[in-house]
N, C-alpha and C positions, 0 to 999 in steps of 0.2 A: 745277380740270377736273371735270367731272361724270363720276362713273363710269357704266359701261354696265351694265344689269341682265344677270347671266349668262340666257342663252336658249338653248332647245333644241326642235326641233319634232317629232324622231324621239329614241326612248332605245334603244340595244341592250343587251341585257343578256348577258353572255357566261358561258359554264357552264364546266364541268371543260375545262382545257386551253386555254381562251380568255381570257386575262385582260388582253386588252388588243387594239387594233386599230391595225396600221399605215395603214389607208385614211384613218383621220381625219386632218385638216390645220390646221393653224392652232390648235394645242393647248393648254389651258391647265388644271391640275389643281384639282378644286374639293372641299371637305369641307364638307357643308352641315350646320346643325342643324336637327334635326327633333324634334318634340313626341314622338316614340318612340327617341329615342337615336340612335347612330351607325348610317351605313348601311356596306354590307359593306366598301368601299374605296374608295380617292378614284377620284370621277368626272372621265373625261376630256372636257373640252367643247370643239368646234371644228366644222369643217365636213366633210361626207362628201358628194363631188361635188357642193359647191355647198348642201347642206341642212344647216340649223345641227343638231347630234347630240351626244348625249350617251351615253358609253360606260360603262355599270356592270359590275364585276368581280362575279359574283353569290356568290363563295365567298372574294372577296378577291383580291388581289394576292400570288401564291405560294399561293393555294390553304390557305389557315389558318382557314375558317370550316365546320363541318360542316352538311349540308342542315337539320336541325333549327336550328340555330344561327344561321342565316340571320334577319336582323332584315328581313323583307319589307316589315312596314308603314314602315320608315323608308325602303327602297329606292325603294319606289314613292311614298311623299311627295318624297321628293328630286327624282326626277324630275318629278312633277307642277308641283313649286315653281318647276321650271326654265321650265315652259310647253311640256312633253313632251306629245304628245297621242296618239302611237302609242308602241309598244313592237314591238319583235322581238327575241323570246329564243331563245338558243341553249342548248341541252341535250346532254348524253351520257346515251345511254340504252343499256339492254339491250333485244335484240329477243327477242319471245317468239312469232316465225315463220319456218320456214324460205325464206320468200319475202323476209325482209328481212334482208338479212346485211349485217356489218360495213361502214362506210363509206357506207351509204346514208343519205340524209336522208329522214326521215318528216316530215310536215305534219298532227298527228293532226287529228280534228274530234270526238273524244270524249274524258272524262275520267274516271276514277274514283278517288276519294281512300281512301286506307286508312292515312292519317297518323293518328297520335293524340297527338302533343305539340306542336302547332302554335297559334300565335293567327293565327286564320282570318279577322278583321273588326278594321275600325278603329272600329267602333261599340260600343256599349253604355253603363253608366255614364248611365243615365236618357234615352237615344238610341237608339231600335231602327230598322234599316234592314233589308230584307229585299230582294235583288237575284233576279233572274233569272240564271242561269248558265249556261241553254242557248241556244245554242251556247258551249261555254266559250272557244273558240278563235276568232277573227275570219275568219268563212268567206271574205269577199272579200280580205282584206288576205292571209290565207293562200295563197289562189288566185294573188295575183300573185307571193308570194316564191315559191312553187312553181315558176310559169311560168319565174322567173328562172334557179332552179336546173337546171331543164332545158334553158335555153340554154346553159347554162355545161358541159352534159354530166355533170352530178353524178347519179349514180343516185338519182332520188328519186319518191318514193310520196306521193299524195295521199289523207288519210283514214286511220282507224285509230283504236284506243283507247288512250290513254296511261295506265298504272295508276301511281299516285305511293305508294311506300311510305315509312315514316318513315326507314331508313336510322340509321346510316352502313353497316352490314355490307349484303353483298349478300343475294340470296336463298339460300336451301335448296334443295333438286332438288324437295323435297315442295310448296314455297311455288311455286317457277316451273313448276311441273305444274298447280298449282291455279290458278293465273293463266291459264295457256294453254287451261286446260278451259273459260274463260268465255268463250275467243274475243280476247282483248283481244291488242293487238298489241306495246305497248312497256312496259317496265318503267322507272322513272325513280324521283328522290328530290325534286322542287324545283316542278314544273308546279303543283300544285294549288293549294297556299296564294299563289302568284305570282299565278295566273289570279285568283283570288278577290278579292285586294287591288287587283290591277290594273283590277277591273271596278268595284269601290266607288270607286275612282279616275277612273272613266270614261274610261281609256285602252283606245285598241284595240289589242287583244293578239294577236302571233301566236308561233306555237312552232315552231320548227325543231328539230327532235330528231334528233340525229346518232348512228347505231349504233354503239357500240364492240365489242359482243360479243353473243352468244346466251345471257346471262344464265349458268345451270348445268344447263340442260335437255338441252343437245346433247350426245351421246358424243363425247368426243373435242376438242371445243371450249370446254371449260367457261372460264369467266373467270377471266383471271389478269393480273397486274400489268403483265407485259412487253407481252401483246398489245394491252391496254389502252391503253398507252401509245402504243405505234405507231400506234393508229388515232385516237388523239387527235391527233396531230400530223398526220395526215392531214385528217381531218374539220375542225381548225382553220384548215389550209391553204385550204379549200373554202368555209368559214365566211365568210374575209375576201375573197374574191372574190365571194361572195353579197353579202356588206354593199354592195359597191360598185356593184353592178348593182340591187339591191332597194330600199335605201333612199329613192333619188330616186324611185321609181316607186310606192314608196306613199304617200309625202311627197305627191304629186300626186294620188291618188287620192281620191274622197269618203270622209268619216268615216261610219262605220256606227254609226247611231242607238242600235243594242241595246246599244253600247259606250259611246260618247261620251256618251248620256243616259241610263244606266242607273240614276242615281239619281231621275229623275222618279218620283215616284208610290211610291217605295220607302221613303221615311220614315214608318213605321207610327205614332210616338208624338204623340198629341195635342198641337198647338201649344204649351199654357197647361203641359202636363207636360213638355215638354223642359227637361232638364237646361243650364243657363245656361252654365256651367263648358266642359261637354261640346260644346256649341253653338261656343262662342269656340276652343276647341281645335281642332274638326274645321272652322272656317271656311275652310278653301281648296277642302274636298269640299261643303259643302252650302251657300255663301251665296248660289248662284244659286236656291235653292230655297226661301229664306226670304223 
């Protein structure tokens, strides 16, 4: 009997507090080999409201991987190899604005990268690509998910700037106030590298940033573990509801070419100078442009 090749149309990435999805049915777990080593944790493959879907816990099941340790290249490669075209990513974040209290879902439209120890690209070793990263999050797909959150009665905000810091320690007050002074909305530890690698993999990428705290800038509401955990649980319950409603809608929406064709014209290395071993390694990403 011929085996069916694993397939998913939409990938869901769970952040802190969101390590599995009870919305996915007919499930099986996969661990895939990638050219970049193991992905964060087992991928749950199944159906979400009839849509072939893959769920990947960003920090591994049980939260065993720090933000810096996340093998983002392996994560994006694994989803791409399953046929995923779209990614809906959930992240726990701190709020830098009074009007974005804990348990708010924010769908940011801009990104600032302040990380320093991350691998940011699939390319190099004789094959150079320069992608366009603006906008960093798919505006059409983000808008669909935002409207779903509103329908569910989840306090939601569309737009804002996500600042990605290295971590794993939270900010000092001086850092928090500096980030606020720039007018940024959110502070997190994962979206920048993920967005860049998703773009290189030509995945239409959305970010649902779930506020757990006010970072450490607001007097009397400084970040602490007990408060964060309680808000994580509440946000995760809403995330499960949002997945059920949003995944079928984004699966039916048109692909956004700025994302689904991000490598078109982005390969800068002259054809005769391209490293053949790198081309072979990255065949999943570049084959349609060769």
